[in-house]
VOLUMPA-270681 format. One record per atom (N, C-alpha, C): residue number from 1; residue in one letter; chain; atom name; x, y, z. Coordinates in steps of 0.001 Angstrom, whole numbers, plus 524288, in hexadecimal, padded with zeros to 5 digits. Last residue first. Example, Ala and Ser with C-alpha at 12.3 -4.5 7.8 and 13.67 -1.06 7.14 Angstrom:
% VOLUMPA-270681
(2; s; A; N; (83232; 7F736; 81BA8))
(2; s; A; CA; (83566; 7FBDC; 81BE4))
(2; s; A; C; (83264; 8001E; 81EBE))
(1; a; A; N; (83386; 7E9C6; 81E78))
(1; a; A; CA; (8300C; 7EE6C; 81E78))
(1; a; A; C; (83390; 7F31C; 81E78))
//
This chain:
% VOLUMPA-270681
(119; x; A; N; (7CC8D; 81583; 7D6BD))
(119; x; A; CA; (7CB63; 814D6; 7D128))
(119; x; A; C; (7CA5B; 819F3; 7CE85))
(118; x; A; N; (7D637; 812E3; 7DFB9))
(118; x; A; CA; (7D213; 8167C; 7DE38))
(118; x; A; C; (7D140; 815F2; 7D865))
(117; x; A; N; (7D890; 805F5; 7E48F))
(117; x; A; CA; (7DA15; 80A6E; 7E14C))
(117; x; A; C; (7D54E; 80DCE; 7E01F))
(116; x; A; N; (7DA33; 800AC; 7F05C))
(116; x; A; CA; (7D60B; 801A4; 7EC96))
(116; x; A; C; (7D782; 8068F; 7E99A))
(115; x; A; N; (7E138; 7F763; 7F7D3))
(115; x; A; CA; (7E151; 7FC0F; 7F476))
(115; x; A; C; (7DCAE; 7FC21; 7F0CC))
(114; x; A; N; (7E6BF; 7F306; 803A9))
(114; x; A; CA; (7E27A; 7F284; 7FFE8))
(114; x; A; C; (7E234; 7F7A8; 7FCF2))
(113; x; A; N; (7F248; 7ED10; 808AD))
(113; x; A; CA; (7EF69; 7F1B7; 80727))
(113; x; A; C; (7EB18; 7F047; 80351))
(112; x; A; N; (7F586; 7E534; 81375))
(112; x; A; CA; (7F415; 7E574; 80DF6))
(112; x; A; C; (7F11E; 7EA7B; 80D08))
(111; x; A; N; (7FD3E; 7DDFC; 81CE8))
(111; x; A; CA; (7FAAF; 7E2BF; 81B0B))
(111; x; A; C; (7F9A6; 7E283; 8152D))
(110; x; A; N; (7FB2A; 7D296; 82448))
(110; x; A; CA; (7FD71; 7D4BC; 81F80))
(110; x; A; C; (7FA7A; 7D9A4; 81DC3))
(109; x; A; N; (7F691; 7CD68; 82C95))
(109; x; A; CA; (7FA3E; 7D199; 82DB8))
(109; x; A; C; (7FCB3; 7D422; 828FB))
(108; x; A; N; (7EEB0; 7C69F; 82AC9))
(108; x; A; CA; (7F3CF; 7C445; 82BD1))
(108; x; A; C; (7F7FE; 7C85B; 82D00))
(107; x; A; N; (7E5EC; 7CCAF; 8285E))
(107; x; A; CA; (7E604; 7C9ED; 82D59))
(107; x; A; C; (7EB40; 7C749; 82EA3))
(106; x; A; N; (7EBE2; 7D846; 82248))
(106; x; A; CA; (7E8B7; 7D381; 82241))
(106; x; A; C; (7E930; 7D0A0; 82779))
(105; x; A; N; (7EA4B; 7E546; 82324))
(105; x; A; CA; (7EDD5; 7E129; 824D2))
(105; x; A; C; (7EA7C; 7DC43; 82542))
(104; x; A; N; (7E871; 7EF48; 81955))
(104; x; A; CA; (7E690; 7EB67; 81D14))
(104; x; A; C; (7EB1D; 7E7F9; 81EDB))
(103; x; A; N; (7E60F; 7FBA7; 814AE))
(103; x; A; CA; (7EA17; 7F7DA; 815F9))
(103; x; A; C; (7E7FC; 7F45F; 81A42))
(102; x; A; N; (7E088; 801D1; 8096D))
(102; x; A; CA; (7E033; 80052; 80EE6))
(102; x; A; C; (7E48F; 7FC65; 80FC3))
(101; x; A; N; (7DE84; 80C37; 8002C))
(101; x; A; CA; (7E147; 807B3; 8023C))
(101; x; A; C; (7DF95; 8069B; 807C3))
(100; x; A; N; (7DA26; 811A0; 7F419))
(100; x; A; CA; (7D97D; 810D4; 7F9AD))
(100; x; A; C; (7DC94; 80C0C; 7FB57))
(99; x; A; N; (7DE8C; 81B24; 7EA9C))
(99; x; A; CA; (7DB93; 8169E; 7EC3C))
(99; x; A; C; (7DB33; 81659; 7F21F))
(98; x; A; N; (7E260; 824C4; 7E7D8))
(98; x; A; CA; (7E3C3; 82048; 7E48B))
(98; x; A; C; (7E08E; 81B6A; 7E5DA))
(97; x; A; N; (7E0FE; 82D45; 7EE6D))
(97; x; A; CA; (7DDC6; 82CFA; 7E9C9))
(97; x; A; C; (7DEEB; 82863; 7E635))
(96; x; A; N; (7E810; 82AAA; 7F6FF))
(96; x; A; CA; (7E910; 82EDF; 7F339))
(96; x; A; C; (7E5FB; 82E75; 7EE23))
(95; x; A; N; (7E1A8; 8208D; 7FB63))
(95; x; A; CA; (7E717; 821DE; 7FA3C))
(95; x; A; C; (7E745; 825B9; 7F5BB))
(94; x; A; N; (7D8BD; 81E93; 805EB))
(94; x; A; CA; (7D9B2; 82023; 8007A))
(94; x; A; C; (7DF5F; 821D4; 7FFDC))
(93; x; A; N; (7D7B8; 8134A; 80DEA))
(93; x; A; CA; (7D93F; 818BF; 80D66))
(93; x; A; C; (7DA36; 819E2; 8079F))
(92; x; A; N; (7D32A; 809B9; 81696))
(92; x; A; CA; (7D2EA; 80BE7; 8114A))
(92; x; A; C; (7D41C; 811C1; 8115E))
(91; x; A; N; (7DC2D; 807B8; 8213A))
(91; x; A; CA; (7D709; 8076B; 81ED5))
(91; x; A; C; (7D738; 80A31; 8198F))
(90; x; A; N; (7E6C4; 800AF; 8240F))
(90; x; A; CA; (7E565; 805BF; 821BF))
(90; x; A; C; (7E01A; 80515; 81F28))
(89; x; A; N; (7E520; 7F744; 82930))
(89; x; A; CA; (7E971; 7FAA1; 82AE0))
(89; x; A; C; (7E888; 80032; 828EB))
(88; x; A; N; (7DC32; 7EEAD; 82D42))
(88; x; A; CA; (7DC9E; 7F323; 829B7))
(88; x; A; C; (7E0C3; 7F6D7; 82BF2))
(87; x; A; N; (7DE43; 7E14F; 82DB5))
(87; x; A; CA; (7DE8B; 7E62D; 830A0))
(87; x; A; C; (7DF38; 7EA8C; 82CA4))
(86; x; A; N; (7D5D1; 7D6CA; 8298D))
(86; x; A; CA; (7DA2E; 7DA71; 828C8))
(86; x; A; C; (7D9C6; 7DF01; 82C99))
(85; x; A; N; (7CD3D; 7D01C; 82A22))
(85; x; A; CA; (7D131; 7CFDB; 82E2E))
(85; x; A; C; (7D5D6; 7D371; 82D8B))
(84; x; A; N; (7C53A; 7D16F; 82363))
(84; x; A; CA; (7C822; 7CC84; 822EA))
(84; x; A; C; (7CCB8; 7CC2A; 826C1))
(83; x; A; N; (7C218; 7DB6D; 8253E))
(83; x; A; CA; (7BE94; 7D73B; 826FE))
(83; x; A; C; (7C139; 7D1DE; 826AE))
(82; x; A; N; (7CA8D; 7E0A6; 82079))
(82; x; A; CA; (7C9B9; 7E10D; 82624))
(82; x; A; C; (7C645; 7DC9C; 8281C))
(81; x; A; N; (7C8C4; 7DE4C; 8160C))
(81; x; A; CA; (7CD9D; 7DC85; 81886))
(81; x; A; C; (7CD00; 7DC88; 81E74))
(80; x; A; N; (7BF4D; 7E3C1; 814D0))
(80; x; A; CA; (7BF5A; 7DE08; 81462))
(80; x; A; C; (7C43C; 7DBC3; 816F6))
(79; x; A; N; (7C2E3; 7EE12; 815B5))
(79; x; A; CA; (7BF3D; 7EBFE; 8199B))
(79; x; A; C; (7BF27; 7E603; 8197D))
(78; x; A; N; (7C910; 7EE77; 80CB6))
(78; x; A; CA; (7CB61; 7EF7F; 811D2))
(78; x; A; C; (7C7F1; 7ED46; 81622))
(77; x; A; N; (7C1A2; 7EC8C; 804EE))
(77; x; A; CA; (7C60A; 7E8EF; 80597))
(77; x; A; C; (7C891; 7E999; 80AF3))
(76; x; A; N; (7BAE8; 7F533; 8061A))
(76; x; A; CA; (7B8E9; 7EFEA; 806E9))
(76; x; A; C; (7BD5D; 7EC0E; 807E6))
(75; x; A; N; (7C1DF; 7FD75; 803B4))
(75; x; A; CA; (7BF2D; 7FD40; 808C1))
(75; x; A; C; (7BD40; 7F7BD; 809F0))
(74; x; A; N; (7C546; 7FB05; 7F983))
(74; x; A; CA; (7C90D; 7FB64; 7FDCA))
(74; x; A; C; (7C669; 7FB02; 8031F))
(73; x; A; N; (7C1A5; 7F354; 7F002))
(73; x; A; CA; (7BF02; 7F6AA; 7F3DB))
(73; x; A; C; (7C268; 7F6CA; 7F8C1))
(72; x; A; N; (7C8E7; 7EDDC; 7EA05))
(72; x; A; CA; (7C4BC; 7F0C6; 7E769))
(72; x; A; C; (7C22A; 7F4C0; 7EB0B))
(71; x; A; N; (7D6D8; 7EE3F; 7EC18))
(71; x; A; CA; (7D195; 7EC96; 7ED95))
(71; x; A; C; (7CD93; 7EFF6; 7EAC7))
(70; x; A; N; (7E401; 7EA32; 7EB03))
(70; x; A; CA; (7DFAE; 7ED26; 7E8BC))
(70; x; A; C; (7DA79; 7EAD9; 7EA6F))
(69; x; A; N; (7ED29; 7EA2C; 7F53C))
(69; x; A; CA; (7E9D3; 7E712; 7F1D6))
(69; x; A; C; (7E544; 7EA7C; 7F009))
(68; x; A; N; (7FA4E; 7ED5E; 7F86A))
(68; x; A; CA; (7F4D4; 7EEF8; 7F805))
(68; x; A; C; (7F201; 7EBA0; 7F3FA))
(67; x; A; N; (8049B; 7EA9E; 8019D))
(67; x; A; CA; (80200; 7E9B5; 7FC91))
(67; x; A; C; (7FC55; 7EB6D; 7FCDE))
(66; x; A; N; (80F4E; 7F06E; 80770))
(66; x; A; CA; (809BD; 7EF60; 807FD))
(66; x; A; C; (80767; 7EEDB; 80287))
(65; x; A; N; (81BD3; 7EE71; 80D64))
(65; x; A; CA; (818B0; 7EF0F; 808AE))
(65; x; A; C; (8130C; 7EDAC; 809E8))
(64; x; A; N; (82255; 7F59C; 817B0))
(64; x; A; CA; (81FCD; 7F0EF; 81587))
(64; x; A; C; (81CC1; 7F267; 810A0))
(63; x; A; N; (82A19; 7F9A7; 82286))
(63; x; A; CA; (828C0; 7FA26; 81CF8))
(63; x; A; C; (82643; 7F514; 81B15))
(62; x; A; N; (8246E; 7F850; 82F8D))
(62; x; A; CA; (82898; 7F7F9; 82BA6))
(62; x; A; C; (8268C; 7F8C3; 82615))
(61; x; A; N; (81F4F; 8014C; 8386F))
(61; x; A; CA; (81E03; 7FD0B; 834D6))
(61; x; A; C; (82232; 7FCE5; 83099))
(60; x; A; N; (82181; 80A13; 83E47))
(60; x; A; CA; (82341; 8050C; 84040))
(60; x; A; C; (8221A; 8006F; 83CB8))
(59; x; A; N; (81659; 81147; 83A08))
(59; x; A; CA; (81B4D; 81117; 83CE5))
(59; x; A; C; (81C93; 80B98; 83EDA))
(58; x; A; N; (81129; 810F0; 82DF3))
(58; x; A; CA; (8104B; 80EC5; 83323))
(58; x; A; C; (81583; 80E3A; 835F7))
(57; x; A; N; (813D1; 81422; 82424))
(57; x; A; CA; (81120; 817EE; 82773))
(57; x; A; C; (81027; 815EA; 82CFA))
(56; x; A; N; (81E8A; 81358; 81C00))
(56; x; A; CA; (81B6D; 8105F; 81FC0))
(56; x; A; C; (818FC; 8143D; 8239B))
(55; x; A; N; (81DFB; 81AA0; 81063))
(55; x; A; CA; (8203F; 81A18; 81593))
(55; x; A; C; (81C75; 8170C; 81909))
(54; x; A; N; (81BDF; 81341; 8048A))
(54; x; A; CA; (81ACF; 8178D; 8081A))
(54; x; A; C; (81D64; 81688; 80D50))
(53; x; A; N; (81A16; 80F58; 7F76F))
(53; x; A; CA; (81D42; 80F40; 7FC2F))
(53; x; A; C; (81BDA; 813F9; 7FF73))
(52; x; A; N; (81289; 80751; 7EE89))
(52; x; A; CA; (81456; 80C26; 7F0D5))
(52; x; A; C; (8179D; 80B32; 7F5A6))
(51; x; A; N; (81014; 80100; 7E24A))
(51; x; A; CA; (80F16; 801E5; 7E7CC))
(51; x; A; C; (810FC; 80726; 7E99C))
(50; x; A; N; (80C16; 7F7D6; 7D858))
(50; x; A; CA; (80F68; 7FBE8; 7DA7A))
(50; x; A; C; (80E2A; 7FCBB; 7E030))
(49; x; A; N; (80B8D; 7EBF8; 7D1FC))
(49; x; A; CA; (80989; 7EF00; 7D659))
(49; x; A; C; (80D90; 7F2F3; 7D83B))
(48; x; A; N; (80ED7; 7ECE1; 7C44C))
(48; x; A; CA; (80D6D; 7EA10; 7C90A))
(48; x; A; C; (80B79; 7EDC7; 7CD39))
(47; x; A; N; (8185C; 7F63B; 7C040))
(47; x; A; CA; (81482; 7F236; 7BF16))
(47; x; A; C; (81353; 7EF36; 7C409))
(46; x; A; N; (81DC8; 7FECF; 7C47F))
(46; x; A; CA; (81D80; 7FE12; 7BEDD))
(46; x; A; C; (8198E; 7FA0A; 7BD1E))
(45; x; A; N; (81DDE; 80182; 7CEA5))
(45; x; A; CA; (82124; 7FD0C; 7CD41))
(45; x; A; C; (820F4; 7FBD8; 7C76E))
(44; x; A; N; (81DAE; 80C24; 7D600))
(44; x; A; CA; (81C27; 80A94; 7D0C3))
(44; x; A; C; (81FE5; 80643; 7CF19))
(43; x; A; N; (8196A; 80FC9; 7E211))
(43; x; A; CA; (81D1D; 80C45; 7DF7B))
(43; x; A; C; (81AE2; 80ACB; 7DA2B))
(42; x; A; N; (81858; 81BE8; 7E8A6))
(42; x; A; CA; (815F6; 81805; 7E535))
(42; x; A; C; (81A42; 814E2; 7E28B))
(41; x; A; N; (81A6D; 81FC2; 7F4F8))
(41; x; A; CA; (81D60; 81ED1; 7F028))
(41; x; A; C; (81ABD; 81A79; 7ED15))
(40; x; A; N; (815F5; 829B3; 7FC8D))
(40; x; A; CA; (81490; 8247F; 7FAB0))
(40; x; A; C; (8175C; 823D7; 7F57B))
(39; x; A; N; (81981; 8316B; 8077A))
(39; x; A; CA; (81A60; 83005; 80201))
(39; x; A; C; (818A5; 82A6C; 800F2))
(38; x; A; N; (80F1D; 8348F; 810AB))
(38; x; A; CA; (8148F; 8346C; 80EE5))
(38; x; A; C; (814E6; 832ED; 8092B))
(37; x; A; N; (8049C; 8353A; 812C5))
(37; x; A; CA; (807D8; 83292; 816AF))
(37; x; A; C; (80D9C; 8323D; 8151E))
(36; x; A; N; (8007D; 83A1A; 809CC))
(36; x; A; CA; (7FFFD; 83CAA; 80EE7))
(36; x; A; C; (80391; 83A48; 81318))
(35; x; A; N; (80A4E; 838D5; 7FFAC))
(35; x; A; CA; (80567; 8373F; 80220))
(35; x; A; C; (8051A; 839EB; 80771))
(34; x; A; N; (810B0; 83A8A; 7F3E5))
(34; x; A; CA; (80FE7; 83CB7; 7F91F))
(34; x; A; C; (80A79; 83B2F; 7FB13))
(33; x; A; N; (816F7; 83096; 7ED45))
(33; x; A; CA; (81222; 8338E; 7EDA2))
(33; x; A; C; (811A7; 83581; 7F33E))
(32; x; A; N; (8210D; 82C58; 7E4F8))
(32; x; A; CA; (81F82; 82E3D; 7EA1B))
(32; x; A; C; (81AA5; 8319C; 7E9BC))
(31; x; A; N; (822DD; 82179; 7DDD2))
(31; x; A; CA; (820A5; 826B1; 7DD58))
(31; x; A; C; (81EAF; 82853; 7E2BB))
(30; x; A; N; (82C8D; 818F8; 7D8B8))
(30; x; A; CA; (8297E; 81AD6; 7DD25))
(30; x; A; C; (8279E; 8205F; 7DC25))
(29; x; A; N; (82F5D; 80DC7; 7D1ED))
(29; x; A; CA; (82E81; 8135C; 7D14C))
(29; x; A; C; (82ADC; 81520; 7D5AC))
(28; x; A; N; (838CC; 80408; 7D516))
(28; x; A; CA; (83377; 805FC; 7D547))
(28; x; A; C; (8336E; 80BDE; 7D47F))
(27; x; A; N; (841D6; 7FE1A; 7D494))
(27; x; A; CA; (84137; 80273; 7D0F1))
(27; x; A; C; (83B91; 80455; 7D0AA))
(26; x; A; N; (84394; 7F6AA; 7DC67))
(26; x; A; CA; (83FE6; 7F568; 7D82D))
(26; x; A; C; (83F5D; 7F997; 7D402))
(25; x; A; N; (84BC7; 7FA98; 7E2E3))
(25; x; A; CA; (84B06; 7F4FF; 7E216))
(25; x; A; C; (847DA; 7F3D2; 7DD2D))
(24; x; A; N; (84AD1; 80580; 7E2BF))
(24; x; A; CA; (84FB7; 80305; 7E13C))
(24; x; A; C; (84F10; 7FD47; 7DFEE))
(23; x; A; N; (840AB; 806A9; 7E65E))
(23; x; A; CA; (8420B; 808CE; 7E139))
(23; x; A; C; (84712; 8064C; 7DF45))
(22; x; A; N; (841CC; 801EC; 7F026))
(22; x; A; CA; (83E87; 7FF73; 7EC2C))
(22; x; A; C; (83F6A; 801B0; 7E6B7))
(21; x; A; N; (84932; 808E6; 7F546))
(21; x; A; CA; (84A08; 80342; 7F4D4))
(21; x; A; C; (846EB; 800E8; 7F04D))
(20; x; A; N; (84466; 812CD; 7F4C5))
(20; x; A; CA; (8498A; 811EF; 7F259))
(20; x; A; C; (84A84; 80C25; 7F179))
(19; x; A; N; (83B3E; 810BB; 7FA96))
(19; x; A; CA; (83AF0; 81277; 7F527))
(19; x; A; C; (8401D; 8116C; 7F256))
(18; x; A; N; (83F8D; 80E2C; 8045D))
(18; x; A; CA; (83C78; 80A4E; 8017C))
(18; x; A; C; (83C23; 80BBD; 7FBB9))
(17; x; A; N; (8443E; 817AF; 80729))
(17; x; A; CA; (8477F; 81306; 80669))
(17; x; A; C; (84498; 80EDD; 80343))
(16; x; A; N; (83B32; 81E22; 807D7))
(16; x; A; CA; (83F74; 81F65; 8043B))
(16; x; A; C; (842E9; 81AA8; 80320))
(15; x; A; N; (83514; 81919; 80FC7))
(15; x; A; CA; (8333E; 81988; 80A63))
(15; x; A; C; (837AB; 81A9A; 8068B))
(14; x; A; N; (835D0; 8119E; 81989))
(14; x; A; CA; (8399F; 8151A; 81708))
(14; x; A; C; (83869; 81569; 81130))
(13; x; A; N; (82E0F; 80B16; 81C96))
(13; x; A; CA; (83011; 80E98; 820A2))
(13; x; A; C; (83401; 81273; 81E62))
(12; x; A; N; (82353; 8091D; 813B4))
(12; x; A; CA; (828CC; 808B5; 81535))
(12; x; A; C; (82A57; 80CA3; 8196B))
(11; x; A; N; (81ADF; 80202; 80D42))
(11; x; A; CA; (81ABD; 805A2; 811AD))
(11; x; A; C; (82017; 80518; 81435))
(10; x; A; N; (8186A; 7FFDB; 80054))
(10; x; A; CA; (81C64; 7FF5C; 80459))
(10; x; A; C; (81B9F; 803A2; 80865))
(9; x; A; N; (80E5B; 7F96B; 7F9DE))
(9; x; A; CA; (81015; 7FE3F; 7FC49))
(9; x; A; C; (8141A; 7FD0D; 80083))
(8; x; A; N; (807FF; 7F5B7; 7EE2A))
(8; x; A; CA; (80B2B; 7F440; 7F2B4))
(8; x; A; C; (80DB0; 7F937; 7F4C5))
(7; x; A; N; (7FC54; 7F2A7; 7E776))
(7; x; A; CA; (7FFED; 7F6AB; 7E954))
(7; x; A; C; (8030A; 7F460; 7EDDD))
(6; x; A; N; (7F5AF; 7EA9F; 7E4B4))
(6; x; A; CA; (7F630; 7EF0D; 7E127))
(6; x; A; C; (7FA3E; 7F313; 7E2C2))
(5; x; A; N; (7F1AE; 7DDA2; 7E415))
(5; x; A; CA; (7F528; 7E145; 7E6BA))
(5; x; A; C; (7F63C; 7E5B8; 7E2EB))
(4; x; A; N; (7E41E; 7DBD7; 7E016))
(4; x; A; CA; (7E9C8; 7DB52; 7DF77))
(4; x; A; C; (7ECC5; 7DEF7; 7E324))
(3; x; A; N; (7D8D2; 7D860; 7E058))
(3; x; A; CA; (7DBD7; 7DA7F; 7E4B3))
(3; x; A; C; (7E1B4; 7D9A5; 7E431))
(2; x; A; N; (7D83B; 7CE9C; 7D69B))
(2; x; A; CA; (7D58C; 7D1FF; 7DA53))
(2; x; A; C; (7D947; 7D395; 7DEAA))
(1; x; A; N; (7DE00; 7CE6E; 7CA6D))
(1; x; A; CA; (7DE51; 7CC95; 7CFC7))
(1; x; A; C; (7DB89; 7D080; 7D345))
//
């Protein structure tokens, strides 16, 4: 399948409570990684799409999940989304040597992450 969903991420107002809740509910294995903006907790689900959790960085914005779709060319996909009417919330940025991401909001108001893994 072209452009599969490859990662889901919880941006939460209370990281410790979210970690306790989801570990208790699903027995997810979490691995904390120190990042410049705080702790990022990788979610290992054992199979299927994994993800991560982090503190919500936008004041006043409630906790929410964000899905990421794999793209071949992060810059081209981000620009194409813009030409199709998307708003670029986070322009292309490298993530700790693992790849690149951008975050868009489609013309209907739905947010979506784009991801290009480093090869």
